[in-house]
Every structure is written in C-alpha cells, then in structure tokens.
C-alpha positions in Angstrom: 0.0 0.0 0.0 1.5 3.4 -1.0 1.4 6.5 1.2 -1.9 7.7 -0.4 -3.6 4.4 0.4 -2.2 4.6 3.9 -3.5 8.1 4.3 -7.0 7.2 3.1 -6.9 4.0 5.3 -6.0 6.1 8.4 -8.6 8.7 7.6 -11.4 6.2 7.2 -10.5 4.1 10.2 -10.4 7.3 12.4 -13.2 9.5 11.0 -15.5 7.0 9.3 -15.4 3.9 11.5 -18.8 2.7 10.5 -18.0 2.8 6.8 -14.5 1.4 7.5 -16.1 -1.6 9.3 -18.2 -2.4 6.2 -15.2 -2.8 3.8 -14.7 -6.5 3.2 -11.0 -6.3 2.4 -9.6 -3.0 3.6 -6.0 -3.7 2.5 -7.0 -4.4 -1.1 -9.6 -1.6 -1.1 -7.1 1.1 0.2 -4.2 -0.3 -1.9 -6.3 0.3 -5.0 -7.5 3.7 -3.8 -3.9 4.7 -3.2 -2.9 3.6 -6.7 -5.8 5.6 -8.2 -4.8 8.7 -6.2 -1.2 8.3 -7.2 -2.2 8.1 -10.9 -4.4 11.2 -10.6 -1.6 13.1 -8.8 1.0 12.1 -11.4 -1.3 13.0 -14.3 -2.0 16.4 -12.8 1.6 17.0 -11.9 2.6 16.3 -15.5 -0.1 18.7 -16.8 1.2 21.4 -14.4 4.8 20.7 -15.2 4.4 20.5 -19.0 7.9 19.2 -19.6 11.3 20.8 -19.2 11.6 24.3 -20.7 14.5 25.0 -23.1 16.2 27.5 -20.8 15.8 25.3 -17.7 18.7 23.4 -16.2 18.2 20.1 -14.4 18.1 21.7 -10.9 15.5 24.3 -11.9 13.4 21.5 -13.6 13.6 19.4 -10.4 12.5 22.3 -8.2 9.6 23.0 -10.5 8.7 19.4 -10.6 8.6 19.2 -6.8 6.4 22.3 -6.7 4.1 20.8 -9.3 3.8 17.6 -7.3 2.9 19.5 -4.2 0.2 21.5 -6.1 -1.2 18.3 -7.7 -1.4 16.5 -4.3 -3.1 19.5 -2.7 -5.8 19.6 -5.5 -6.4 15.8 -5.7 -6.4 15.1 -2.0 -8.7 18.1 -1.2 -11.3 16.8 -3.7 -11.0 13.1 -3.2 -14.3 11.5 -2.1 -12.6 9.1 0.4 -11.0 12.0 2.2 -14.1 14.1 2.7 -15.6 14.5 6.2 -18.7 12.7 7.1 -21.7 15.0 6.8 -23.3 15.7 10.2 -26.9 14.5 9.9 -28.1 16.8 12.6 -26.2 19.8 11.3 -28.3 22.4 9.5 -26.1 23.8 6.7 -28.3 26.9 6.4 -27.4 28.0 9.9 -24.3 30.2 9.8 -22.6 31.8 12.9 -20.9 34.5 10.8 -23.1 37.7 10.8 -21.5 39.1 7.7 -22.2 35.8 5.8 -25.7 35.7 7.2 -26.3 39.2 5.9 -24.9 38.3 2.5 -27.2 35.3 2.2 -30.2 37.4 3.3 -29.3 40.0 0.6 -29.1 37.2 -2.0 -32.5 35.9 -1.0 -34.0 39.3 -1.2 -32.5 39.9 -4.6 -33.8 36.6 -5.9 -37.4 37.2 -4.7 -38.5 39.2 -7.8 -37.1 36.5 -10.1 -38.9 33.7 -8.3 -42.2 35.7 -8.3 -41.9 36.2 -12.1 -42.0 32.4 -12.7 
C-alpha cells in the first residue's frame, strides 16, 4: 500500500469507522484507492509541469517538478471523495454563525425574490 492508500486508510478508520467496518478487504480496497490517487496526482503533476523548458537546467526543472507535485497533491487530496468529512446528519447547513455571511445570504435571498415571483 502506497502512502496515499495509507493516508486514506487512516482517515477512514479514524473519521468514518462505520464505513470502514463495512469494507470487506480493507487492505485491497485502500491499496487500489492509493494507486488511483497516485495516478491522478501524477497526471495532474505532468499537466502542471508540461515538460522541461529549453532554458531550464536540471536543478530548476527538479524544483519546478517538486512544486508541481505539491500542487497536484493538494488539489487531488482536497477533492477526493474518500478524504471528505462525514456529513453531520443533525447539522443544518443553512445556519451560519458569521453575521456578515448571514447578511450576505439574506441579501441574495432578497435579490432573488423578484425572479422567483416572475416564474
């Protein structure tokens, strides 16, 4: 199991124990998930990197490659479905503690009223 598989394994066992317990073969499941994540990270890294530039020496290319890898990991891991938090069933997502954000949502709702009445 690669490091991405291990990361997903630890996340699931810690934060999603009910789902984790339902996985028939966790080692195989998370090994495959890790390989899929690795492939996605590598593909995105290559897209970001877009090959060595003519004026770049090897050290510059390696630095840029490392930066591209970090960016790709950040994007892929942030969006990967196995690393998302469990939704709180009791949590009302419309309730916000931020008064500025609440005011913004209220203004949006007010602005949308004439549109909804027209239809």
